[in-house]
PAMAR-147819 format. One record per residue (C-alpha): residue number from 1; x, y, z negated. Coordinates in steps of 0.02 Angstrom, whole numbers. Each point is the difference from the previous one (the first is absolute). Example, Ala and Ser with C-alpha at 12.3 -4.5 7.8 and 13.67 -1.06 7.14 Angstrom:
2
- 1,615,-225,-390
- 2,69,172,33
***
This chain:
965
- 1,-1792,3243,-1925
- 2,-40,-164,-85
- 3,-132,-42,132
- 4,126,31,140
- 5,126,-114,-87
- 6,-127,-138,-14
- 7,-44,15,184
- 8,185,-10,48
- 9,21,-155,-110
- 10,-146,-85,84
- 11,76,37,171
- 12,166,-76,-52
- 13,-85,-157,-64
- 14,-99,-16,162
- 15,158,20,102
- 16,89,-130,-106
- 17,-141,-123,22
- 18,4,28,189
- 19,188,-33,5
- 20,-19,-157,-106
- 21,-141,-62,111
- 22,105,27,156
- 23,148,-90,-79
- 24,-111,-146,-51
- 25,-70,-14,175
- 26,174,4,78
- 27,62,-131,-123
- 28,-140,-117,45
- 29,18,32,186
- 30,-174,80,18
- 31,-41,139,120
- 32,-158,107,2
- 33,-62,97,150
- 34,-162,83,49
- 35,-76,22,172
- 36,-168,70,56
- 37,-125,-118,76
- 38,-42,-6,185
- 39,182,34,48
- 40,46,-63,174
- 41,104,-157,21
- 42,186,27,-28
- 43,-19,148,-119
- 44,142,30,-122
- 45,-29,-59,-178
- 46,173,4,-83
- 47,187,-27,24
- 48,20,-170,-82
- 49,182,-29,49
- 50,55,164,-77
- 51,-104,-18,-157
- 52,63,-178,-33
- 53,179,37,51
- 54,0,-131,138
- 55,114,8,151
- 56,-85,-11,169
- 57,133,-118,66
- 58,-28,-117,-147
- 59,-186,2,31
- 60,25,-42,183
- 61,125,-140,-34
- 62,-87,-83,-145
- 63,-180,19,59
- 64,-150,73,-90
- 65,-188,-5,0
- 66,-148,93,-78
- 67,-133,-111,-79
- 68,-159,40,-96
- 69,-138,-96,-85
- 70,-136,60,117
- 71,-23,-87,165
- 72,28,155,106
- 73,174,73,-1
- 74,-21,188,-10
- 75,186,45,-12
- 76,160,-41,92
- 77,184,43,-20
- 78,89,83,146
- 79,162,-97,25
- 80,104,143,72
- 81,-49,137,-121
- 82,-51,-96,-157
- 83,-164,97,-9
- 84,-162,-75,-63
- 85,-138,36,127
- 86,-182,-44,19
- 87,-36,-155,103
- 88,-190,23,10
- 89,-128,137,-21
- 90,-50,8,-184
- 91,-178,35,-56
- 92,-4,33,-185
- 93,-189,-21,-14
- 94,13,-174,74
- 95,145,-57,-106
- 96,-45,77,-168
- 97,-189,14,-7
- 98,-16,-32,-185
- 99,157,78,-69
- 100,42,181,-25
- 101,187,-15,34
- 102,45,-95,155
- 103,175,-79,-9
- 104,71,-125,123
- 105,144,-109,-58
- 106,131,-86,108
- 107,173,-74,-20
- 108,159,25,99
- 109,91,-168,16
- 110,186,5,41
- 111,25,-177,64
- 112,189,-5,-3
- 113,8,48,-184
- 114,-161,-90,-52
- 115,-56,161,-86
- 116,-165,92,3
- 117,-54,178,-39
- 118,-178,50,-46
- 119,-78,148,91
- 120,-162,87,-49
- 121,-87,116,122
- 122,-145,105,-61
- 123,-131,37,134
- 124,-64,176,-26
- 125,-175,47,56
- 126,-43,123,137
- 127,-172,74,31
- 128,-47,-116,140
- 129,-173,-50,-64
- 130,-155,110,-22
- 131,-128,-30,-138
- 132,-142,-112,59
- 133,-169,-49,-67
- 134,-61,-177,10
- 135,-166,58,70
- 136,-15,152,110
- 137,-179,33,-60
- 138,-73,-30,-172
- 139,-181,12,-53
- 140,-54,51,-176
- 141,-175,-7,-71
- 142,-44,125,-134
- 143,-167,16,-92
- 144,-71,170,13
- 145,-25,8,-187
- 146,186,-20,-32
- 147,62,134,-117
- 148,132,121,62
- 149,175,-50,-55
- 150,-25,-182,39
- 151,149,-84,82
- 152,1,-126,140
- 153,160,-98,51
- 154,63,29,175
- 155,106,-119,103
- 156,188,15,-27
- 157,123,40,136
- 158,159,-104,22
- 159,171,61,55
- 160,135,-130,33
- 161,136,125,-31
- 162,74,25,-172
- 163,57,141,-106
- 164,-36,174,64
- 165,-55,-70,167
- 166,-143,-97,-82
- 167,-177,62,-34
- 168,1,163,-97
- 169,-173,84,3
- 170,-182,-4,62
- 171,-114,135,71
- 172,-191,0,20
- 173,-99,107,118
- 174,-176,8,68
- 175,-133,46,-134
- 176,-23,109,-153
- 177,-98,-132,-96
- 178,159,-102,-26
- 179,178,28,-59
- 180,156,-109,-11
- 181,86,-60,-158
- 182,158,-107,-4
- 183,33,-115,-145
- 184,164,-90,-42
- 185,-13,-188,0
- 186,86,-122,-121
- 187,146,-22,119
- 188,21,186,31
- 189,-97,-3,163
- 190,-128,133,47
- 191,-184,-46,5
- 192,-115,125,87
- 193,-176,27,-72
- 194,-149,91,71
- 195,-75,122,-129
- 196,-181,59,15
- 197,11,186,-16
- 198,-181,47,36
- 199,-165,-93,-23
- 200,-63,-94,151
- 201,-169,13,80
- 202,-50,-138,118
- 203,-137,104,76
- 204,123,136,37
- 205,142,-112,71
- 206,-5,-188,8
- 207,182,-16,64
- 208,162,92,-34
- 209,155,-17,113
- 210,172,19,-83
- 211,182,-19,59
- 212,133,-68,-117
- 213,181,40,52
- 214,156,-84,-75
- 215,173,82,18
- 216,179,-63,-36
- 217,152,102,-52
- 218,105,-20,156
- 219,70,139,106
- 220,-100,20,104
- 221,-143,-72,-100
- 222,-109,-138,70
- 223,-188,-12,-36
- 224,-140,-126,11
- 225,-188,30,-5
- 226,-161,-95,-43
- 227,-180,50,29
- 228,-116,-13,-151
- 229,-187,-7,27
- 230,-105,33,-159
- 231,-180,-63,4
- 232,-122,74,-128
- 233,-114,-134,-74
- 234,-147,-4,-115
- 235,25,-29,-187
- 236,90,-160,-61
- 237,3,-23,-189
- 238,136,-134,-32
- 239,175,-27,74
- 240,83,-171,15
- 241,114,-54,-144
- 242,143,-130,10
- 243,13,-130,-133
- 244,186,43,-27
- 245,87,164,19
- 246,156,-96,69
- 247,23,-176,63
- 248,168,-88,-19
- 249,37,-171,73
- 250,161,-104,15
- 251,15,-122,144
- 252,146,-108,57
- 253,79,42,165
- 254,-42,-170,71
- 255,-191,24,-22
- 256,-88,-66,155
- 257,-65,119,132
- 258,-187,32,-18
- 259,-3,-17,-188
- 260,-105,121,-102
- 261,120,93,-109
- 262,-123,104,-103
- 263,-184,53,4
- 264,-54,174,-52
- 265,-176,31,-64
- 266,-100,163,-12
- 267,-185,23,-55
- 268,-128,137,34
- 269,-152,28,-113
- 270,-104,66,141
- 271,-118,-103,99
- 272,-28,-14,182
- 273,123,74,122
- 274,79,106,-135
- 275,46,-155,-98
- 276,82,-94,141
- 277,191,8,-23
- 278,129,-17,138
- 279,190,-13,-23
- 280,137,81,100
- 281,188,25,-11
- 282,64,173,-26
- 283,173,65,27
- 284,61,-159,85
- 285,147,-8,122
- 286,14,-100,157
- 287,115,-124,-86
- 288,-126,-33,-140
- 289,-141,-17,122
- 290,102,-136,89
- 291,25,-96,-163
- 292,-166,19,-92
- 293,-182,5,51
- 294,-149,63,-107
- 295,-173,-73,21
- 296,-115,153,2
- 297,-145,-97,-70
- 298,77,-114,-132
- 299,154,98,-52
- 300,119,-148,29
- 301,179,41,46
- 302,72,-138,110
- 303,176,-35,66
- 304,22,21,187
- 305,184,-59,14
- 306,133,-78,-110
- 307,76,99,-139
- 308,187,17,-20
- 309,72,50,-165
- 310,158,57,86
- 311,-98,123,108
- 312,-118,66,-134
- 313,-31,-52,-178
- 314,-145,117,-41
- 315,-146,77,96
- 316,-129,134,-55
- 317,-171,18,77
- 318,-137,128,-35
- 319,-176,-67,21
- 320,-152,113,11
- 321,-180,-55,-33
- 322,-138,102,87
- 323,-189,-13,-25
- 324,-125,48,131
- 325,-31,169,-77
- 326,174,71,20
- 327,66,-36,-174
- 328,163,-101,-22
- 329,129,-63,-122
- 330,184,-49,23
- 331,115,-125,-82
- 332,184,-49,16
- 333,51,-177,45
- 334,183,-52,-33
- 335,62,-164,76
- 336,166,-62,-68
- 337,94,-134,97
- 338,104,-125,-100
- 339,157,-77,75
- 340,2,-180,55
- 341,158,-95,46
- 342,-41,-5,184
- 343,164,64,72
- 344,152,-109,20
- 345,171,77,-29
- 346,69,77,157
- 347,183,-37,38
- 348,84,110,127
- 349,181,-24,52
- 350,64,177,16
- 351,177,-47,51
- 352,85,-166,32
- 353,148,-77,88
- 354,-16,-154,108
- 355,182,-57,-9
- 356,123,-10,-142
- 357,179,-58,-4
- 358,37,-154,-103
- 359,141,90,-91
- 360,-117,140,-60
- 361,30,33,-185
- 362,-129,-40,-131
- 363,-124,142,-21
- 364,-9,48,184
- 365,-170,79,38
- 366,-95,-100,130
- 367,-170,85,2
- 368,-98,143,-79
- 369,-178,-54,-42
- 370,-148,106,-55
- 371,-144,-81,-96
- 372,-170,83,-25
- 373,-169,-55,-67
- 374,-149,112,29
- 375,-88,-65,-155
- 376,17,86,-167
- 377,41,-52,-174
- 378,53,-178,-24
- 379,-62,-41,175
- 380,129,119,72
- 381,149,-64,-99
- 382,112,-97,118
- 383,136,-128,-38
- 384,125,-47,136
- 385,105,-156,14
- 386,109,-101,120
- 387,18,-185,28
- 388,123,-83,-118
- 389,100,-95,130
- 390,71,151,90
- 391,159,96,-42
- 392,-94,165,-17
- 393,-83,97,-140
- 394,-116,147,-21
- 395,62,161,-74
- 396,-129,127,-57
- 397,24,173,67
- 398,-90,165,-22
- 399,-190,-7,-4
- 400,-72,-147,94
- 401,157,-37,98
- 402,105,-158,-15
- 403,169,-44,72
- 404,38,-174,63
- 405,185,-30,-37
- 406,116,-150,13
- 407,20,-97,-162
- 408,159,-91,51
- 409,115,-24,147
- 410,-73,-80,155
- 411,67,-146,98
- 412,-55,-11,181
- 413,66,-177,14
- 414,-131,-56,-128
- 415,-147,111,49
- 416,5,104,158
- 417,-173,82,-12
- 418,-112,51,-143
- 419,-185,39,-4
- 420,-14,99,-161
- 421,-179,7,-61
- 422,-46,148,-111
- 423,-156,-38,-103
- 424,-108,130,-89
- 425,-141,-39,-124
- 426,-113,123,-90
- 427,-64,-11,-179
- 428,-183,-29,44
- 429,-103,-151,-45
- 430,9,-95,109
- 431,167,64,59
- 432,22,45,182
- 433,164,-34,89
- 434,84,51,159
- 435,169,-38,78
- 436,121,63,130
- 437,138,-97,86
- 438,172,70,36
- 439,93,-92,139
- 440,188,12,-31
- 441,137,-77,105
- 442,172,-28,-77
- 443,144,54,111
- 444,152,-111,8
- 445,170,47,-70
- 446,156,-97,46
- 447,23,-81,-170
- 448,22,-182,53
- 449,155,-71,82
- 450,-15,-139,128
- 451,-2,-175,-76
- 452,67,-150,94
- 453,-101,-159,7
- 454,148,-100,-66
- 455,139,42,-122
- 456,132,-62,123
- 457,0,-75,173
- 458,105,-140,73
- 459,5,-78,172
- 460,102,-128,96
- 461,57,31,176
- 462,91,-125,110
- 463,162,63,74
- 464,16,38,185
- 465,-170,81,-7
- 466,-64,108,141
- 467,27,187,-19
- 468,-161,82,-60
- 469,-66,-156,-89
- 470,-127,31,-139
- 471,71,-48,-168
- 472,-140,42,-121
- 473,-124,137,-42
- 474,1,100,-162
- 475,-158,85,-55
- 476,-32,136,-128
- 477,-163,83,-51
- 478,-32,171,-75
- 479,-149,31,-113
- 480,-12,180,57
- 481,-108,59,145
- 482,26,80,168
- 483,173,63,41
- 484,59,-43,-175
- 485,-38,-184,34
- 486,88,-10,168
- 487,151,-111,-27
- 488,155,0,110
- 489,145,-120,-14
- 490,186,23,26
- 491,162,-90,-40
- 492,118,58,-135
- 493,176,36,59
- 494,127,-139,-9
- 495,144,-83,94
- 496,32,-179,53
- 497,176,-50,50
- 498,43,184,27
- 499,-149,31,114
- 500,-158,96,-49
- 501,-142,-108,-62
- 502,-115,85,125
- 503,97,-85,141
- 504,-52,-171,-66
- 505,-183,22,-48
- 506,-134,134,16
- 507,-171,27,-78
- 508,-153,65,90
- 509,-51,161,-88
- 510,-188,-27,10
- 511,-23,-188,-22
- 512,152,-49,-105
- 513,52,-136,124
- 514,185,-45,-17
- 515,90,-43,163
- 516,173,-69,35
- 517,90,115,122
- 518,138,-120,48
- 519,35,-185,7
- 520,67,-50,-170
- 521,143,-123,-26
- 522,3,-105,-157
- 523,188,-13,9
- 524,13,190,-13
- 525,-149,51,-107
- 526,-83,-126,-111
- 527,-117,114,-96
- 528,-65,177,13
- 529,-56,96,-154
- 530,-98,153,49
- 531,-118,123,-81
- 532,-161,62,80
- 533,-74,164,-60
- 534,-186,39,12
- 535,-41,186,-3
- 536,-171,81,2
- 537,-51,158,91
- 538,-29,110,-153
- 539,91,160,-43
- 540,110,-35,-90
- 541,8,-177,66
- 542,8,-149,-118
- 543,93,-158,44
- 544,42,-174,-64
- 545,130,-128,51
- 546,-1,-187,22
- 547,147,-116,29
- 548,-1,-118,148
- 549,114,-150,9
- 550,29,-68,175
- 551,87,-169,6
- 552,80,-54,163
- 553,-29,-185,33
- 554,146,-90,79
- 555,-21,-90,166
- 556,117,-125,76
- 557,75,119,128
- 558,184,-35,-29
- 559,86,-159,57
- 560,138,-72,-109
- 561,171,76,33
- 562,152,-113,-5
- 563,148,78,-88
- 564,115,-149,16
- 565,54,-64,117
- 566,-1,158,106
- 567,-86,-11,167
- 568,159,43,100
- 569,97,-146,-75
- 570,-105,-134,81
- 571,63,25,179
- 572,187,22,-30
- 573,21,-127,-141
- 574,82,135,-103
- 575,-100,-45,-154
- 576,47,-183,-14
- 577,-37,-98,-158
- 578,129,-132,-50
- 579,-43,-165,-79
- 580,124,-139,-43
- 581,-35,-166,75
- 582,18,-79,-170
- 583,-147,105,-70
- 584,-125,-96,-101
- 585,-188,5,20
- 586,-72,163,-70
- 587,158,101,24
- 588,-31,185,32
- 589,49,47,176
- 590,-74,172,23
- 591,-145,109,-55
- 592,-123,91,110
- 593,-41,169,-77
- 594,-161,84,59
- 595,-112,137,-66
- 596,-176,59,40
- 597,-50,183,-16
- 598,-178,-49,-46
- 599,-57,-35,-177
- 600,-92,-134,-93
- 601,-47,-156,94
- 602,53,82,163
- 603,179,6,-65
- 604,9,-181,-60
- 605,124,-85,115
- 606,20,-184,38
- 607,143,-80,96
- 608,-2,-152,111
- 609,119,-79,122
- 610,-73,26,171
- 611,138,-74,107
- 612,163,-90,-34
- 613,136,-80,107
- 614,-2,-153,-114
- 615,-171,-23,-79
- 616,10,-69,-175
- 617,175,61,-37
- 618,-50,167,-75
- 619,-150,63,-96
- 620,-61,173,-53
- 621,-72,47,-169
- 622,-180,58,32
- 623,11,141,-127
- 624,186,37,-19
- 625,57,-10,182
- 626,153,-101,-51
- 627,67,-116,136
- 628,64,-161,-76
- 629,54,-165,66
- 630,-138,-127,-1
- 631,128,-142,6
- 632,188,-20,8
- 633,70,36,173
- 634,53,-153,99
- 635,147,-20,116
- 636,-115,-12,148
- 637,-83,166,-38
- 638,48,144,113
- 639,119,130,-66
- 640,-104,150,52
- 641,-183,19,-48
- 642,-126,134,39
- 643,-144,23,-124
- 644,-155,107,34
- 645,-86,49,-163
- 646,-178,65,10
- 647,-45,132,-132
- 648,-189,22,-21
- 649,-100,112,-119
- 650,-170,-42,-77
- 651,-103,138,79
- 652,-153,-22,106
- 653,48,-20,138
- 654,173,-57,-51
- 655,151,84,78
- 656,167,-87,23
- 657,181,24,52
- 658,141,-120,44
- 659,181,-9,-52
- 660,134,-101,91
- 661,142,-76,-99
- 662,158,-78,72
- 663,75,-135,-111
- 664,169,-79,36
- 665,47,-165,-80
- 666,189,-13,-16
- 667,128,-96,-103
- 668,151,113,27
- 669,47,175,54
- 670,64,-61,169
- 671,-164,-83,37
- 672,-91,158,-55
- 673,104,109,119
- 674,-27,-121,141
- 675,-186,5,-27
- 676,2,189,-6
- 677,98,5,163
- 678,-122,-114,81
- 679,-143,107,-60
- 680,83,154,72
- 681,29,-90,164
- 682,-182,-47,12
- 683,-55,176,-48
- 684,106,78,138
- 685,-75,56,165
- 686,3,-122,147
- 687,163,6,103
- 688,106,73,-143
- 689,141,-114,-61
- 690,-18,-75,-172
- 691,161,80,-63
- 692,-64,177,31
- 693,-67,18,-175
- 694,166,-52,-76
- 695,95,119,111
- 696,-109,145,-51
- 697,23,-44,-183
- 698,190,1,19
- 699,-5,166,89
- 700,-106,75,-137
- 701,120,-57,-136
- 702,149,69,98
- 703,-86,168,25
- 704,-38,16,-185
- 705,181,-41,-44
- 706,65,131,120
- 707,-114,132,-69
- 708,60,-39,-176
- 709,184,13,49
- 710,-32,164,93
- 711,-86,69,-154
- 712,149,-43,-109
- 713,120,82,122
- 714,-106,157,8
- 715,-6,11,-188
- 716,189,-17,-11
- 717,25,134,134
- 718,-109,121,-92
- 719,96,-29,-161
- 720,166,28,86
- 721,-61,158,85
- 722,-55,73,-166
- 723,169,-34,-78
- 724,88,76,152
- 725,-100,161,-10
- 726,44,20,-184
- 727,184,-13,42
- 728,-14,133,139
- 729,-67,136,-118
- 730,132,125,-66
- 731,60,-34,-177
- 732,-46,167,-69
- 733,-118,140,41
- 734,-45,162,-81
- 735,-173,41,-56
- 736,-111,79,129
- 737,-40,179,-15
- 738,-165,36,-75
- 739,-12,-166,-92
- 740,64,-20,-179
- 741,146,-114,-25
- 742,-97,-98,-131
- 743,-115,-64,138
- 744,141,-99,83
- 745,95,-156,-51
- 746,155,-75,75
- 747,-8,-169,81
- 748,166,-63,70
- 749,62,177,25
- 750,-160,60,85
- 751,-113,122,-82
- 752,-177,-64,21
- 753,-153,98,-45
- 754,-81,-80,-153
- 755,-190,-5,-8
- 756,-134,-111,-68
- 757,-113,-100,113
- 758,-185,-34,-4
- 759,-86,-140,94
- 760,-172,-43,67
- 761,-58,-180,-10
- 762,-144,-69,104
- 763,-69,-169,-51
- 764,-155,-96,54
- 765,-73,-146,-94
- 766,6,-125,142
- 767,157,64,86
- 768,156,-105,-1
- 769,113,152,25
- 770,18,157,-102
- 771,62,166,63
- 772,122,104,-100
- 773,40,173,65
- 774,119,127,-76
- 775,-61,175,33
- 776,129,136,17
- 777,-131,135,-14
- 778,-38,-47,-179
- 779,179,10,-62
- 780,51,119,-132
- 781,155,110,4
- 782,6,-3,190
- 783,73,132,112
- 784,-115,129,82
- 785,-85,-48,162
- 786,90,142,90
- 787,182,44,-36
- 788,43,180,-40
- 789,49,115,145
- 790,182,0,-43
- 791,6,-192,2
- 792,-98,-64,152
- 793,87,-167,8
- 794,-70,-148,-100
- 795,82,-56,-159
- 796,59,-166,69
- 797,-15,-4,191
- 798,24,-144,116
- 799,95,102,132
- 800,152,52,-101
- 801,18,-67,-174
- 802,157,94,-24
- 803,-82,163,42
- 804,-127,-27,-136
- 805,138,-20,-129
- 806,120,131,-62
- 807,152,34,109
- 808,122,-36,-139
- 809,-37,-173,-60
- 810,66,-3,-175
- 811,39,-167,-73
- 812,-150,-70,-89
- 813,0,6,-183
- 814,-112,-153,-4
- 815,62,-177,18
- 816,-48,-104,149
- 817,-87,-168,-12
- 818,109,-155,13
- 819,-44,-180,32
- 820,68,-138,-112
- 821,-16,-186,21
- 822,-14,-117,-149
- 823,-22,-186,-7
- 824,-147,-63,-100
- 825,-81,-163,-38
- 826,-160,-27,101
- 827,-142,-120,-11
- 828,34,-187,-9
- 829,179,34,-51
- 830,50,78,164
- 831,114,151,0
- 832,-38,152,100
- 833,77,169,35
- 834,-90,150,-74
- 835,28,167,79
- 836,-25,154,-106
- 837,4,180,53
- 838,66,122,-128
- 839,-73,172,30
- 840,10,168,-80
- 841,-139,53,-121
- 842,-94,120,121
- 843,-10,-134,133
- 844,-61,-127,-125
- 845,-133,121,-59
- 846,-63,22,178
- 847,-6,-187,29
- 848,-85,-26,-167
- 849,-135,128,42
- 850,-33,-81,170
- 851,-12,-170,-81
- 852,-117,73,-132
- 853,-117,67,134
- 854,-5,-167,88
- 855,-29,-88,-166
- 856,-148,114,-35
- 857,-74,-39,171
- 858,13,-188,-33
- 859,-81,21,-169
- 860,-141,102,76
- 861,-34,-134,131
- 862,-2,-138,-130
- 863,-119,96,-115
- 864,-115,39,146
- 865,-13,-184,49
- 866,-27,-54,-182
- 867,-142,126,-24
- 868,-80,-59,163
- 869,9,-182,-56
- 870,-78,50,-166
- 871,-145,86,89
- 872,-29,-153,109
- 873,-5,-110,-155
- 874,-120,121,-90
- 875,-117,10,150
- 876,-3,-189,13
- 877,-43,-19,-185
- 878,-135,132,12
- 879,-77,-82,153
- 880,0,-168,-92
- 881,-77,75,-157
- 882,-189,-37,-6
- 883,-50,161,-86
- 884,118,120,88
- 885,-84,146,82
- 886,-180,-41,-39
- 887,-57,160,78
- 888,129,-4,141
- 889,-22,-73,171
- 890,33,-188,4
- 891,156,-49,98
- 892,-12,-145,123
- 893,94,-154,-53
- 894,156,-21,110
- 895,13,-155,108
- 896,135,-131,-1
- 897,97,81,142
- 898,3,168,-89
- 899,53,-80,-163
- 900,144,-90,87
- 901,63,158,84
- 902,-13,97,-163
- 903,100,-131,-93
- 904,137,3,134
- 905,9,191,-9
- 906,16,-5,-190
- 907,140,-127,13
- 908,95,109,124
- 909,-17,151,-114
- 910,62,-97,-151
- 911,152,-55,100
- 912,36,181,46
- 913,-13,51,-182
- 914,126,-131,-52
- 915,118,54,140
- 916,-16,182,-49
- 917,35,-44,-183
- 918,159,-89,53
- 919,51,147,108
- 920,-34,117,-145
- 921,115,-98,-114
- 922,135,-5,135
- 923,-6,188,34
- 924,2,35,-188
- 925,159,-101,-23
- 926,81,88,148
- 927,-48,171,-68
- 928,73,-40,-172
- 929,160,-65,80
- 930,27,162,98
- 931,18,115,-151
- 932,-3,-66,-178
- 933,-86,107,-130
- 934,166,46,-81
- 935,61,77,163
- 936,-162,92,23
- 937,19,78,-172
- 938,184,45,22
- 939,47,183,25
- 940,-5,59,178
- 941,-109,-143,58
- 942,-158,35,98
- 943,-171,-27,-78
- 944,-68,-159,76
- 945,-178,32,-47
- 946,-14,163,94
- 947,66,-65,164
- 948,126,145,13
- 949,184,13,-40
- 950,117,144,-34
- 951,189,6,14
- 952,98,90,-130
- 953,126,116,75
- 954,144,-70,-105
- 955,78,-166,-39
- 956,7,-167,82
- 957,-154,-111,-12
- 958,16,-173,-74
- 959,-39,-134,129
- 960,-136,-124,-44
- 961,-40,-168,69
- 962,-151,-16,114
- 963,-66,-144,102
- 964,-25,-6,187
- 965,-159,73,69
***
């Protein structure tokens, strides 16, 4: 029971160790497989993708490869299935001649992840080799006096297979005098020996033929044979004897070919042919026979080819010494090879990328490098390094693998390509080095915005340019590469004088050339401030802006314009300047006023007298344009003078204009009229009498007087008609059905519908007339648009006023208005009659409300004009301010003509404001005179502020005084 428990415990421990070993291998990414040798190409070895937990799609996308240290690649990975298969036919005896366990190692490199997995494949032996003897026939010489039981070594058989398939046993057949004995060698090998079982007799048989058969343990077993010929000799007393039972020698692996490594020596005490010793190699393989050679006469062992410590570090030879009489002796020769630093480190790049983005984070794996040195000891210790001037570093990985990773962020604009040199040096003396170069190109990322060559641009362009003229060219560069460095230009949005900026200038998207799209006028636009944006082709795109200032240069393209005297006055003598004959020299006669729309020197005006009726009598100020007398007029001087003043600017070429002045010298009004009549007579057409102008003037004055009298008569007729219609209305009327009585007031016995009015006022800044419209649709307390069915007739119709009123006209309870005349003292002490109309309170309320509405309209007009004048003044001050609107569009400076017109318009508006203020005061006095505040607050009076009145059904209303409308 205890023994069974111990066996079960051992099994559990073995199982635990197996599980731990499998877990360790999985943790380290190692796989172990086994496959028999001589398998055909493409044979299945193992399911690598399943065992490592890799997805087939990931393997296909990221890329993979199988690498090994040997030159021939014996394995491959099937991309569709993830199976490890054989890539070549594998011969175990060729790969692992000197080792018992044949294991091939390879690595699976996953390039996308920069990871590797170690794979070990054990090559198992199959019985594909039969035992063989080096020599098919062997001859032995035995002295006939040899005692039975003596042993003679036989040649060994060799089987390249291993394990059970290797050599297992020997058999001997052919003669009863001999038997076979097998001895175990020092390394566990079998050594056949021939045993003399029965005494020999040369006279009986001089030769004996034997067959030695060697057999392996395969199924089926393979065999090899050798023929042994035994020759019986006469007696030989002494056998050869080696000086050492075992020879051991140590040689470096770089010993020259042909060198004598060791010399064996054997002596024989016999003389003659029995004392002559010859040497031979026993139990030697084909490989050893290719490396070493034994001199049969001297016993020297020489080197036939170079030794390699990495291929074999120890060799054993068995040397046999034979005399001429058939006796022999054997010795063992061991040759140890010492390592020499004759192998440079081997650097193999297992996985690498050729391109990397410049925004890759620090620590990005660039390459996976494997370093190996075939030497051993210190000669095989390898140290790896990189150049110091590269932004990369080495990171040690598992085993002999290193990762090349980025040490910091990259910048393609500084270095676009790297040649990373990986250097490996071993620990030998002297040290051997090797290197490998990794070519890496840095991919561009759009991390640089375009940069303009200048911080700001400015250009000058003469006005009246041709459409499409080149103004200037802006240029921006981008430090990026490819599409990210392609710069395109465009204008930022803006407006000039209400029009889009793009209608004035445009920029060529590829070259940055700025063109003027229209002919520019300095008098309209004096400067253009625009912004050009440069944008690269990256995603997302980066951009930068630059300001461009375009100054319009004035040209002398406007001639001076004469404001006074007007051009039409020269022909008809309507603009005549008067000068007394008693004027002294230098007296001001007139002034020529001219302006030039240009600016600067082109707008400087000079005046000169080009033509005069009496030269020397008048002169013109060259800068002021004032016409003055050059001397006192004489009696002989003509009364009428015509002066032609030439106005010239200072442009190149200069432009000019002329003004014609008519000056009349007169001493009295009669003389002045006579001269004017004569001028009119001369200005008349040929054949027309001289008095025609006077006749037309008289007719014009008479027509104006008639129109004025007709206007007064029409105004009087309208006033009388209004009073007559008031008298025709019935004195009393009942309230209309459907309308409350409180909505009516009595005016002279007529019930009028009381409502409040609203008005619309239209006013323009430059208009000389204002429009005031009372809108009936906006009234409050009005009657419905349609009368009720039982009352189809209007409230107050024009056809039958009586029908609109009640049939029984009751006497009005309200008083009628009466007119009183009072004498009052007028201006300058003159007396005048003042007429006053005394009205009842409801009528006064109605008149007061109407006057209030009109007063509000006048106030509104006056306030509107005052606010407009204030805006004009503010805009003028802002335009004159030097720092106003620094970022706004500059306004062109108005010319003299525009300034004169603006001043005249301002004066007209100020006159209207003063007139409206006077009208406002007049209407206010009239409104207060209609109904004093005491009457408005008395019982039964209408509320003046609401614009409505109500009549109390009872007593008599107190009459109040009110002025005439």
